[in-house]
C-alpha positions as CSV (number, residue, x, y, z in Angstrom):
1,M,2.1,-25.8,3.2
2,T,0.5,-24.2,6.3
3,A,2.2,-21.5,8.3
4,P,2.3,-22.1,12.0
5,S,-0.1,-20.1,14.2
6,D,2.2,-19.8,17.3
7,D,3.8,-16.3,17.3
8,V,7.4,-17.4,17.9
9,A,7.2,-20.3,15.4
10,F,5.5,-18.1,12.8
11,R,8.2,-15.4,13.1
12,A,10.9,-18.0,12.6
13,Y,9.0,-19.5,9.6
14,A,8.5,-16.1,8.0
15,A,12.2,-15.1,8.5
16,A,13.3,-18.3,7.0
17,F,11.1,-17.9,3.9
18,L,12.3,-14.3,3.4
19,A,16.0,-15.2,3.7
20,A,15.5,-18.0,1.1
21,N,13.3,-16.1,-1.3
22,A,13.8,-12.3,-1.1
23,T,16.6,-9.8,-1.4
24,K,17.6,-7.3,1.2
25,R,17.1,-3.7,0.1
26,V,20.7,-2.7,0.9
27,D,21.9,-5.5,-1.3
28,L,19.6,-4.6,-4.1
29,G,20.4,-0.9,-4.3
30,E,17.8,1.4,-5.9
31,V,14.3,-0.2,-5.7
32,P,12.9,-0.9,-9.2
33,A,9.9,1.2,-10.1
34,Y,8.3,-1.7,-11.9
35,V,8.5,-5.5,-11.4
36,P,8.8,-7.8,-14.4
37,R,5.7,-9.8,-14.6
38,E,7.4,-13.2,-14.5
39,V,9.2,-12.2,-11.3
40,G,6.1,-11.0,-9.6
41,V,4.1,-14.1,-10.6
42,D,6.8,-16.5,-9.4
43,F,7.2,-14.7,-6.0
44,Q,3.4,-14.7,-5.4
45,S,3.3,-18.4,-6.2
46,R,6.0,-19.0,-3.6
47,L,4.2,-17.0,-1.0
48,F,1.0,-19.0,-1.6
49,N,2.7,-22.3,-1.6
50,A,4.4,-21.4,1.7
51,G,1.0,-20.5,3.3
52,L,2.0,-16.8,3.5
53,A,-0.4,-15.3,0.9
54,G,-3.5,-13.7,2.2
55,L,-2.5,-14.1,5.9
56,T,-5.8,-12.7,7.2
57,V,-8.0,-14.1,4.5
58,P,-10.2,-17.0,5.7
59,G,-9.0,-20.4,4.7
60,V,-12.2,-21.2,2.7
61,Y,-11.1,-18.5,0.2
62,G,-7.5,-19.8,0.0
63,G,-6.0,-17.6,2.7
64,A,-4.0,-18.6,5.7
65,G,-6.8,-17.8,8.1
66,L,-4.5,-16.1,10.6
67,T,-4.8,-12.7,12.4
68,N,-3.7,-9.2,11.7
69,H,-1.1,-9.8,14.5
70,H,0.5,-12.4,12.3
71,L,0.5,-10.0,9.4
72,E,2.3,-7.4,11.6
73,I,4.9,-10.0,12.5
74,F,5.5,-10.8,8.8
75,N,5.8,-7.1,8.1
76,E,8.3,-6.7,10.9
77,E,10.4,-9.5,9.4
78,A,10.0,-8.2,5.9
79,V,11.0,-4.6,6.5
80,E,14.6,-5.1,5.5
81,Y,13.6,-6.9,2.3
82,W,12.4,-5.9,-1.1
83,L,9.4,-8.0,-2.0
84,P,8.5,-8.1,-5.7
85,T,4.7,-7.9,-4.9
86,G,3.9,-4.6,-6.7
87,L,2.3,-6.6,-9.5
88,Y,-0.4,-7.6,-7.0
89,T,-0.8,-4.4,-5.1
90,I,-4.2,-3.8,-6.8
91,T,-5.2,-7.4,-6.9
92,I,-4.6,-8.4,-3.3
93,G,-4.3,-5.0,-1.6
94,M,-7.4,-3.5,-3.0
95,C,-9.6,-6.0,-5.0
96,V,-9.5,-8.9,-2.5
97,P,-10.7,-6.8,0.5
98,V,-13.6,-5.3,-1.7
99,L,-14.7,-8.8,-2.8
100,L,-14.6,-10.1,0.8
101,E,-16.6,-7.1,2.0
102,H,-19.1,-6.5,-0.9
103,G,-18.9,-9.5,-3.2
104,T,-21.2,-12.5,-3.4
105,E,-20.2,-15.9,-2.0
106,T,-19.9,-17.2,-5.5
107,Q,-17.6,-14.3,-6.5
108,R,-15.4,-14.8,-3.5
109,L,-15.1,-18.6,-3.9
110,T,-14.4,-18.2,-7.7
111,H,-11.8,-15.5,-7.6
112,V,-10.1,-14.9,-4.3
113,P,-8.2,-18.3,-4.2
114,R,-6.9,-17.7,-7.8
115,M,-5.9,-14.1,-6.9
116,L,-3.9,-15.2,-3.9
117,Q,-2.2,-17.9,-5.9
118,G,-1.2,-15.2,-8.5
119,E,-3.2,-16.9,-11.2
120,E,-5.5,-13.8,-11.6
121,I,-4.2,-10.3,-11.9
122,W,-6.8,-7.6,-11.5
123,C,-6.9,-3.9,-12.3
124,Q,-8.9,-0.9,-11.0
125,M,-11.1,0.8,-13.6
126,F,-12.2,4.1,-12.2
127,S,-10.6,7.2,-13.9
128,E,-11.9,8.6,-17.2
129,P,-10.9,11.5,-19.4
130,G,-13.5,13.7,-17.7
131,A,-13.5,12.0,-14.3
132,G,-10.2,11.9,-12.6
133,S,-10.2,13.4,-9.1
134,D,-14.0,13.6,-9.3
135,V,-14.5,9.9,-9.9
136,A,-18.3,10.2,-9.3
137,G,-18.5,12.3,-12.5
138,L,-17.7,9.2,-14.7
139,T,-19.9,8.7,-17.8
140,T,-19.1,5.1,-19.0
141,R,-22.6,3.6,-19.2
142,A,-24.0,0.2,-18.4
143,V,-27.5,-0.4,-19.8
144,R,-29.3,-3.5,-18.7
145,D,-30.5,-5.9,-21.4
146,G,-32.1,-9.0,-19.8
147,D,-29.5,-10.8,-17.8
148,E,-26.6,-8.7,-19.2
149,F,-25.2,-5.2,-19.0
150,V,-24.1,-3.5,-22.3
151,V,-21.2,-1.3,-21.6
152,D,-20.0,1.7,-23.7
153,G,-17.4,4.3,-22.8
154,Q,-13.7,4.8,-21.8
155,K,-11.4,4.4,-18.9
156,V,-7.9,5.9,-18.6
157,W,-4.7,5.6,-16.6
158,T,-5.6,2.0,-15.9
159,S,-2.6,0.2,-14.3
160,A,-1.9,-3.4,-15.5
161,A,-4.9,-3.6,-17.8
162,H,-2.6,-4.9,-20.6
163,Y,-2.0,-8.2,-18.6
164,A,-4.9,-8.2,-16.2
165,T,-7.5,-11.0,-16.2
166,F,-10.3,-8.9,-14.6
167,G,-11.0,-5.4,-13.5
168,M,-13.1,-3.8,-10.8
169,C,-15.0,-1.4,-12.9
170,V,-17.4,1.4,-11.8
171,L,-20.1,2.3,-14.3
172,R,-23.1,4.6,-14.5
173,T,-26.2,2.5,-14.4
174,D,-28.8,5.2,-13.7
175,P,-28.1,8.7,-15.0
176,T,-31.4,10.0,-13.6
177,L,-30.0,9.7,-10.0
178,A,-27.5,12.0,-8.3
179,K,-24.0,11.4,-9.6
180,H,-22.9,9.4,-6.5
181,Q,-26.1,7.3,-6.4
182,G,-26.4,6.1,-10.0
183,L,-23.1,4.1,-10.0
184,S,-22.5,0.3,-9.9
185,M,-19.4,-1.7,-9.5
186,V,-18.9,-4.8,-11.7
187,I,-16.3,-7.5,-12.3
188,M,-15.1,-6.8,-15.9
189,P,-13.4,-9.7,-17.8
190,L,-10.7,-8.1,-19.8
191,D,-11.0,-10.7,-22.6
192,A,-14.7,-9.7,-23.3
193,V,-15.6,-8.9,-26.9
194,G,-15.6,-5.1,-27.5
195,I,-12.7,-4.2,-25.1
196,D,-9.8,-2.4,-26.6
197,V,-6.7,-1.8,-24.3
198,R,-4.2,0.7,-25.6
199,P,-0.9,1.5,-24.0
200,L,0.1,4.8,-22.3
201,V,3.9,4.8,-22.3
202,L,5.6,7.0,-19.6
203,M,8.6,9.3,-20.1
204,T,10.7,6.6,-18.5
205,G,9.9,4.3,-21.4
206,D,7.8,2.0,-19.1
207,H,4.4,0.7,-20.1
208,A,2.4,0.6,-16.8
209,F,-0.8,2.5,-17.7
210,N,-3.4,2.1,-20.3
211,E,-6.6,3.5,-21.7
212,V,-9.5,1.1,-22.1
213,F,-12.3,1.5,-24.6
214,F,-15.7,-0.3,-24.3
215,A,-17.9,-0.8,-27.4
216,G,-21.0,-2.8,-26.8
217,V,-19.3,-5.0,-24.2
218,R,-21.7,-7.5,-22.7
219,I,-21.2,-8.8,-19.1
220,P,-23.5,-10.8,-16.9
221,V,-25.6,-8.9,-14.3
222,A,-24.3,-11.6,-11.9
223,N,-20.9,-9.7,-12.1
224,L,-22.4,-6.9,-9.9
225,V,-20.3,-6.3,-6.8
226,G,-22.5,-4.9,-4.0
227,G,-26.0,-4.0,-5.3
228,L,-27.3,-2.1,-8.3
229,N,-26.5,1.6,-7.9
230,D,-24.4,0.8,-4.8
231,G,-21.1,1.4,-6.6
232,W,-20.1,4.5,-4.8
233,R,-20.0,2.7,-1.4
234,C,-17.9,-0.1,-3.0
235,A,-15.7,2.5,-4.6
236,L,-15.0,4.3,-1.3
237,S,-14.1,1.0,0.2
238,M,-11.6,0.3,-2.6
239,L,-10.1,3.8,-2.5
240,A,-9.5,3.5,1.3
241,N,-7.8,0.2,0.8
242,E,-5.8,1.7,-2.0
243,R,-4.3,4.4,0.2
244,V,-3.4,1.8,2.8
245,A,-1.8,-0.4,0.2
246,L,0.3,2.4,-1.3
247,G,1.3,4.2,1.9
248,A,0.7,2.3,5.0
249,S,1.2,-1.4,4.4
250,G,4.3,-3.0,6.1
251,N,6.1,-3.4,2.8
252,S,4.5,-0.7,0.8
253,L,5.7,0.9,-2.4
254,V,7.2,3.8,-0.4
255,S,9.1,2.0,2.3
256,G,12.8,1.2,2.8
257,R,14.4,4.3,1.1
258,S,16.7,5.8,3.7
259,D,19.0,2.7,4.2
260,V,19.6,2.4,0.4
261,L,20.4,6.2,0.1
262,I,22.8,6.2,3.1
263,Q,24.6,3.2,1.6
264,S,24.8,4.9,-1.8
265,A,26.2,8.1,-0.2
266,Q,28.8,6.2,1.6
267,A,29.8,4.3,-1.6
268,A,30.1,7.7,-3.4
269,G,32.1,9.3,-0.6
270,V,29.7,12.1,-0.1
271,N,28.2,11.0,3.2
272,N,30.1,13.8,5.1
273,D,28.7,16.6,3.0
274,P,26.7,18.7,5.5
275,V,23.9,19.6,3.1
276,L,23.5,16.0,1.9
277,R,23.6,14.7,5.4
278,Q,20.6,16.9,6.3
279,E,18.7,15.7,3.2
280,L,19.4,12.1,4.3
281,A,18.2,12.9,7.8
282,D,15.0,14.4,6.3
283,V,14.3,11.2,4.3
284,Y,14.9,9.1,7.4
285,I,12.6,11.2,9.5
286,I,9.8,11.2,6.9
287,E,10.2,7.4,6.6
288,E,10.0,6.9,10.4
289,V,6.9,9.2,10.7
290,L,5.3,7.2,7.9
291,R,6.2,3.9,9.6
292,F,4.4,5.1,12.8
293,V,1.4,6.2,10.8
294,G,1.3,2.8,9.2
295,L,1.5,1.1,12.6
296,R,-1.5,3.2,13.6
297,V,-3.5,2.3,10.5
298,R,-2.7,-1.4,10.8
299,A,-3.5,-1.4,14.5
300,A,-7.0,0.0,13.6
301,L,-7.4,-2.8,11.1
302,E,-6.4,-5.3,13.7
303,S,-9.1,-4.0,16.0
304,G,-11.7,-4.5,13.3
305,R,-12.0,-0.9,12.0
306,A,-12.3,-0.2,8.3
307,P,-9.5,2.0,6.7
308,G,-10.3,5.7,7.4
309,P,-8.7,9.0,6.8
310,E,-5.4,7.8,8.2
311,G,-4.9,6.2,4.9
312,S,-4.9,9.6,3.3
313,I,-2.3,10.8,5.7
314,A,-0.1,7.8,4.8
315,K,-0.6,8.4,1.1
316,L,0.2,12.1,1.4
317,M,3.4,11.3,3.4
318,G,4.3,8.5,1.1
319,S,4.2,10.7,-2.0
320,R,6.4,13.3,-0.2
321,L,8.9,10.6,0.8
322,V,9.2,9.1,-2.7
323,T,9.7,12.6,-4.3
324,K,12.3,13.6,-1.6
325,A,14.2,10.3,-1.8
326,A,14.4,10.5,-5.6
327,A,15.8,14.0,-5.5
328,V,18.4,12.9,-2.9
329,G,19.3,9.9,-5.1
330,I,20.0,12.3,-8.0
331,A,22.1,14.6,-5.7
332,I,24.2,11.6,-4.6
333,A,24.8,10.6,-8.3
334,G,26.1,14.1,-9.0
335,P,26.9,14.8,-12.7
336,R,26.2,11.2,-13.6
337,G,22.5,11.9,-12.6
338,L,22.3,14.1,-15.7
339,A,24.6,12.1,-18.1
340,C,25.9,8.6,-17.7
341,L,27.2,5.7,-19.8
342,P,24.6,3.3,-21.2
343,D,26.1,0.4,-19.1
344,D,25.9,2.4,-15.8
345,H,22.8,0.5,-14.7
346,A,22.8,1.8,-11.1
347,T,22.7,5.4,-12.2
348,L,20.1,4.7,-14.9
349,T,17.9,3.2,-12.3
350,V,18.3,6.3,-10.1
351,R,17.4,8.5,-13.0
352,K,14.3,6.4,-13.9
353,G,13.2,6.6,-10.2
354,F,13.5,10.4,-10.3
355,L,11.4,10.7,-13.4
356,H,8.8,8.2,-12.0
357,A,8.6,9.9,-8.5
358,P,6.1,12.7,-9.4
359,S,3.5,10.1,-10.4
360,M,3.1,9.0,-6.8
361,S,1.4,12.4,-6.0
362,I,-1.2,11.5,-8.7
363,A,-1.7,7.7,-8.5
364,G,-4.1,6.5,-5.9
365,G,-5.7,9.9,-5.4
366,T,-3.9,13.2,-5.9
367,T,-2.2,15.1,-3.2
368,E,-4.9,17.7,-3.4
369,I,-7.6,15.2,-2.8
370,Q,-5.8,13.7,0.2
371,R,-5.5,17.2,1.7
372,N,-9.2,17.7,1.2
373,I,-10.0,14.4,2.9
374,I,-7.7,15.2,5.8
375,G,-9.2,18.8,6.1
376,E,-12.8,17.6,6.1
377,R,-12.6,14.3,8.0
378,V,-9.7,14.9,10.4
379,L,-9.7,18.7,11.0
380,G,-13.5,19.1,10.6
381,L,-13.3,21.9,8.0
382,P,-16.4,22.5,5.9
383,K,-16.7,21.0,2.5
384,E,-16.6,23.1,-0.7
385,P,-20.1,24.0,-1.8
386,D,-21.6,21.9,-4.5
387,P,-24.8,23.2,-6.0
388,Y,-25.3,20.0,-7.9
389,Y,-24.8,17.6,-5.0
390,K,-28.3,16.1,-5.2
391,A,-29.2,16.9,-8.7
392,P,-29.8,14.2,-11.3
393,F,-26.6,13.4,-13.2
394,T,-28.3,14.3,-16.4
395,D,-28.8,17.9,-15.2
396,I,-25.1,18.5,-14.2
397,P,-23.1,20.6,-16.7
398,K,-20.3,18.5,-18.3
399,N,-17.3,19.2,-20.5
């Protein structure tokens, strides 16, 4: 099915789809931290079949071929709904834009349509035990052997690797160059021989992250995204899109908190408590500020600009919003927030959200890194001195 291009018709079409296929946030209650895989796959398939997946992606790659203005209209209609698209935040919000910008035509034609349909789930493979905030310090090696790379090393905190089909993986291909210059990005098939994915279970009991080990993994050189030793440029592109996806997209992981909390406070009979009312007002204000920042970011995208430091502002504010909203949710729950019956699913969801909230200040780039980016690229503050900035990676002291 094809979505109409006329603005009025498209808005009505999107509204009808959402009413038939999505749940309003106030009806749902607390937003789940994680989406069951089958729910996410089913919803993405419905989006695609309705012509609403990849609205701005050219039709040749399976998208709707519409404009950022149509995307904004869809986001306006979707603001009251919870969309179970978190499973594809990395796939569509981060990997698709990188493939469209840096991938080969064969890579785009092969993967992007299947990503939009929901048939391929991708993960981002950047962080390592010794390279978290300093991604460029990664040590996982890719050594060329004819038409293949042989990969050895380890990645950690890899979201969705346990059910992903492919991963966007950054590897060190030339350790004699400076650490930012000797990196390459590749498409990593997660079913390749020599890959071992091990779960990292959170204190909530959820399995969302993984550590991934590579032992003599062979992948084609044709899987390079961008050029050889051009991985840092591709990585920056992905990180910028990540911040937009997490904090500034119209239906991001951090939106729609205040209405749910206000309804919960009314149901619990604590909405007239003056301290709690101020806390609710704070959540609403942060959410509105974040909404305006998101509008600014998306307006820049509509004008053809690549994501910039505004994404870091959105990510920073988004992390603050999630933490604040989770604390208010526990305050509304009262003593039940500390101890509740096993069948009190609403309170259990609030508690899980509270335990999960601090991770938002780490995932997608730590709060400290976002502040550094804002300080240097927005405020014009000097960078911290780095005596090894241009030194060969082999000469840099390591843990």
